[in-house]
N, C-alpha and C positions, 0 to 999 in steps of 0.2 A: 467568427466566434466572439461573443460578447465578453468583456472584461468584468470581473467581479469587483463591485464597488468597495466591499469591506472584506478583503481576502483573509482567510484563516492563516494564522501563524502558530507555531508551537507556543510562543510567549503568551498569546491571547487565549489559547484554548486548553493549555495543560493544567491539570489538577494533580497534586501529589496525594497518593493514597497511603494505605498502611505501610509501615516500614520506612517511610521518608518523612522528613520534617519540611516546613516551609523554607528553612535555611538551605536545604538540598535543591530547592526548585531551580535557582539560577544556574547551578552546575548542570542539572539535567537538561534545562533549556539549551545550554551550550552544546551538550552532547547530541541533542535532537535537532540542531539548527539545519541540518541537511534535509529535513522533512519539509521545511518552509516552502521550497519550490514546488513540491508535490501538493501541499495543502492549499496553495494560493488559488487553485481552481475552485475552491469551495468558499462559501460565505462563513465568516467567523461566527456569526450568530447561530449557525446551523451545524457547527462542528465542535466536538468535545474530545479531549484526550485525557486519559487517566493512567498514571503509572503507579504500580505498587510492588512491594517486594515482601516475600514471606521468608522468614528465617534469615534476615540480613546478616551478611558476613559469616554465616555458618555453612558448614558443608551441606550441600543440598538446597541452597537458597534458590528461590524461583522468582524471577522478575516477570510481571505481567503488564502489558501495554494494551489498553483498550481504546478504540476509536469509534465514535458515533458521528455519522454524517447524515443529516436529514434526507430521507428518501432512499437510503441504502441500508444494507444489513450491517449490524455491528461487526467490527473486526477485532479479534483478540489474538495477540501474539505473546508468546512466552519464551523464556530462556532460562536454562538451568546452569549457565556458565558460573564457575566458582568466583571469578573476579567480577565485581559489581560493574565496573566500567565496560568490560567485555559483554556482560549480560545485557546492559542497557543498549549497547551498540547492536547486538544480535537482534534484540526485540525491535529496535528502530529499523534495521535493514529489512527484517521480515515484514514489518508494516508497510514500508515503501514498496516492496515487491507486491504485496497483496492489494495495495491501492492501485498500482499499475495494472494488475490483473483484473481488478473489478472495473476499472475504466475501459479496458479492452473488451471485456464481456458486454458492457453496457453500450459501447459505441463501436461495434465492429466495422461499420461502413467507413470509418475513418482510419482503419488499421490496415496497412498494406499487406501484412502477413495474412490476416484473416481473409482479405479479398482474394489473395492468390491461392488459398487452399482450395477454392472452388474450381480453379482452372484445370487441374488434371482431368476431371470428368469431361470438360468441354474439349480438351485436347484429345482425349481418348475417342470421343465421338467423331472428331474431325479426322483422326487417323483411320478410323473404321470406314468413313466415307471415302477417304483417299484409296484405301485398300480395295473397296468395292469398285471404284472408278478404274483402278489399274487392271482389275480382272475382266472388265467389260471390253 
């Protein structure tokens, strides 16, 4: 596997959108730091993140986190948690799960779970052959 020469990080790729100010950016980058390990597989030049909040600190606020990675579909995660920190963490965790799912779908040959899913059919065929051999 080749290493990415310019790995994406939250700090390099994050834009703050509606509802946040540039002053909030450093705090959000700290909240999203756990995404860095997952984003490191992608080039920083081909990766963008944007976080926004609608009706900040009001009942019914909605945090939206969008991720664009070249060659992949845009991923959008949202959270309606009332606490802003909890909403950011919820959206972050959902993005991490969806990035992992997208990687699994794109590269199933490297995923042990996906490789083993095909085994029951082969085992069923082997069992059928053994049953035929036993009746002979």
